[in-house]
N, C-alpha and C positions, 0 to 999 in steps of 0.2 A: 504494500500500500504506500503510495507516494504522499508525502506531506507537502501541503502548500505553505509557502513562506508568507507570513503576514507580518509586516513591519508594525511595531508597537511604539507609539509616541504619545506622550501626554504633555499638556501645556504647563501643568504645575505638579512637580514630583512630590512636593510636600502634601498636596491634597490627596494624591494617590496613596502616600504612606499612611495618612490619617484614615482614609477609607479602608485600606487593607487591615489596619490595626483594629478598627471597630468591627469589621466583618469577621476577623479571626477570633476576636473575643466573644462574638455572638455564636460562633460555631462551637459545639460541644466537644467533638473529637477532632482529630487531625484531618484536615480536608484532603480529598482526593484530587486527582489531576483536573477533572472537569470542574470541580468546585473552585479550584484555584484559578482556572481560566475565567470562570464567571466573575470571580472577585476582582481580578485584574481588569476585566472589561467594564464592570460597574464602577471601579475606581477611576477609569478613564472617561466616564460619562455615558456609557451604553447600558441598555437594559440587561444584557447578558452576552455571552461569547458569540452566540449565533447572530445577534444584532450587530456586534462589532465586525464579524466576518462578512456579513452582507453589505455593510457600509464600506468596508475596505475593497470588496469586489466591485461595487458600484463606482467608487472613486477611481479604481484602476481602469475600468471601462471608459470613464469620462476622460481621463488623462492620456490613455493609450488606445484610442479608437482603432479598430481594424481598418483594413483598406476599404475605401468607399465601394459600394456595390456598383458593378459595371451596368450601366443602363442597357436594357434590352431594346434594340432597335425595333420599331414597329413595322409590320408588313402592311403595305398598301394593297388590300385585297381588291379594290376597285381597279387598280392598275394591273394587277395580276390577271384579273378577269378580262381586261382589254387585251392583254398580251396573249392570252389563250386563243384569241381569234386569229392569230398569225400561224397557228398550227392546225393540221388536219386531224382526222379521227385516229390516225396511226401515230400521232405525235411528231410528224414531220413539219418543218417550217415551210409554209406555202408561199410566203412573200417576204421580201426584205423590208422591214419597217422604215418609214421615212425619218423618224426622230432618232437621234444618236443614242439617247438613254434607253430607248426601246430596243435598238439594235444590240447594245451592250448586254442587256438582260437576256435577250434571246440567244446570244452567243454563249452565255453560261450554260444553257441547256445543251448545246453542242459539246461544250467543254466537258460536261458531266458524263457524256457518252463515249468520250475518248478513253482508251486504256491508260491507267495511271502507271507512271514509272516505266514506260515502254518506249522504245525508239521506233519511229515510223518513217518510212520513206515518203517522198512527195506523192508518189502514186498511192501508197497505202493510206495516207491521211485524206487524200482526195477521194478515194473509194469510200472511206468511212463517211466523210462529209456528204458525198453524193447520195448516200442512203438516208441522210437525215433531213433532206429538203427536197422540194419539188420544182424549184425554179431554175435548176441546172446551172448554178454558178458557184461551184465549189472553190474556185480560185478566189472569189470575193470573200467567202467565209474564211478560207485559210489565211488570207492576207489580213483580214480584220482581227482574227484571233491572235495573230502574231503582234499586230500593232497595239492591241489592248492588253497585251501581257498575259494572255491565257495559254499561249503555246510559244515555245522557243524553237528557233531553227538555226542551223549552222549557216555560215556565210555562203556556202555553195548550195544551200537549199536541199541538201540530201538527207538531213536528219531532223525530224520534228519530234518534240516531246511536250506533253501536257505539263504546265507549270502548276504545281500543287498550291492552291490558295483557298481561302474560305470565301465562298460566294456570298454576295450581299443577301439580306433577308428576302427581298422580293424575288431574286433569282432562285433561292432555295425553295420558296413557295411554288414558283412556276415549275421547277423541276419535279417537286412532289406531286403537283396536280397533273403533270404530263405522264408520270410513271405508269398509271393504269392503262393509258392508251398504248404504250409500248407492249404491255403484256398481251392485250387483246389483238394487237397487230401482228404479233409473232406467230 
């Protein structure tokens, strides 16, 4: 059993001594450990040792707060619903969105379907992307994924790799809502 360290401090040691003396005189036999703890706590102005310990813990939490909780970003479900219109029943992208932020979110869906930590040739990634959309422009998708930092490629364009990152909340929601379409399409 581990012991918690509780610092003990009183404003007036003389008052503590007087309090202990009177409590010890009122006690008929030699006090035990818990009785002594309670006497010390009462001498310091607390009701008992439990009250002292609770106050010390509260003070410690006030003076040493833990890290601030990380705010959870909100998902814009109306936006996700609008983005779902860019995909067909099989989860393929049917048109390239006009707005840049919609394009970026749709690319996260493509990113999620690429194999992680695997090297792909230009033909290999093009073949994968070709199966993920219907407007037949895998070069556009490949180039945009590189420019937005979702995929890396070598200078000679022979090696493509998915860059492991955490998708934004809207992209995660879109990926989640499109997942059942992939199962039914297979």
